[in-house]
N, C-alpha and C positions, 0 to 999 in steps of 0.2 A: 504493500498499499504506498503511495507518495503521497505527500501532503505539500507540495509545491516546495517554496522556498524555505519551509519549516527546517527546523534543525532538532534531531531528536540525541541525547547526552545518556549514556550508562557510566556509572561510576563503581569500583571494586574496590576494596582496601585488602591490604596484607602487611606483614611486617617480616624483619629479620634482624639477627645481630650480627654484628660484624666488626671488624677491628681494620685500623687502616692509620697510615701517616700521609704528610704531605711531603713532597719529596722538594728540597731546595726552599722550603717557607720558614720566614726569619720567625717564628714562633713556637709558642709549644705543641701545637698540632702537627709541628714535625716530628715527636717524638709517637710512638706506636702508641693508641689509644681505642677503645671501642665505643659503640654507640647502639641503642637499641633503635633501630629504624622503622619508622612507620611510612607505608608508602598508598597512595591512593593513583589509581587508574582510571581516566576517562576518556571514554571512547563517542565518536560522533557519526551520525550520517544522516542526511533526508528521508531514507527510505526505511518501513519495516518490513520485515520478510512475512511468509505466507501466514506464520502464528500470530502475528502482530508485534515482532521483536526487533529491536535493532540488534541487539545478540543475546544469545541464552548466558544470562548472570554465571550459570554454574559454569560454562566454557571458559567466559573471561576470570573467572576467579581460579579457576583451575592452572590458566595458564600465568596469572600473577604468582599465583603461590608456588609454580612450578620454578619460575625466574628467581624468585625469590630462595627458594631452598637451595638453590645455585650458589647464593651467597650467603647464604645464612651458616654461621660461626666460620667464617673463612676471614683472612687477611687478605683485604680486597689489593692490595698491594702484587701479591702473588698471583692474581688471575690474570690470563694473558689480555682480557679487555682492558686492563689499568696497566699494563706493561711500561707503556708507552706516553700515558696520562696520568694523571695525578685524580685516585680515587675521591675526588669533592663529593659531595654531596650533588651538586649540578650534574656532576659527569656520571655519576650512577642515575642518576634519574634521566639522562637520554640514553643510557645503555638499557636501562628497562623500557623505556619507549621504543626503540629498535628492537627490541625482543620480542616485544608485543605486536609492533606491526608487521615483523615477519609472518607471525601465527596468524595474524588477521587476512593478511595476504592470501594465503595458503588456504583460509576458510571461507571468508565473505568477500574477497578482491577487493575492488575499491568501493564497496559500499559501505563499509564502516572503515573510519580511521580513526588514530589517536589522537585527541584533542589534547591532552596536558597529563603530566604525570606529577603528581606531588611528592616529595620525599621530605621526611622530618627526621632529622639527627638528633635533637633535644627538644625540650619542650617548647624553648623560643626561637629553633632555627629551621627554616624550610627555605626547601628551594623548589623550584617548579620550574619543567622541561615543556615549552609549546614547539612541536613539529612544525616547519612550515608548512603550508597548505599542500604543495605540490611534490613535500617531500618523501610521500607515499609513492 
């Protein structure tokens, strides 16, 4: 079902715990430390499927949990995705967005895209990544 220029969004949440340090950073975050990261992934699209859904929440939540599981209880600096870039919260959000986008393309084609990924590293620090509309 299409709604013209209307936009639908769906959001799921997950979490993981991981350690990291920031290379070449002139402060205490250069030392290895950990966070309990909270993640929110929002996808969007203009068309609903034949069941009236943008995406099955269970499917999206499963993907996000699977991605977070690969990060859980890891030293992010040791992962290939962060071997050349610092595992900042911003870069973690971008990484999660790319991983979700790959799964979306395989499942929903271009009907649904990642709208934003929100990653909270502390009670007061959040980074948000919004892919460019044509990035998918």
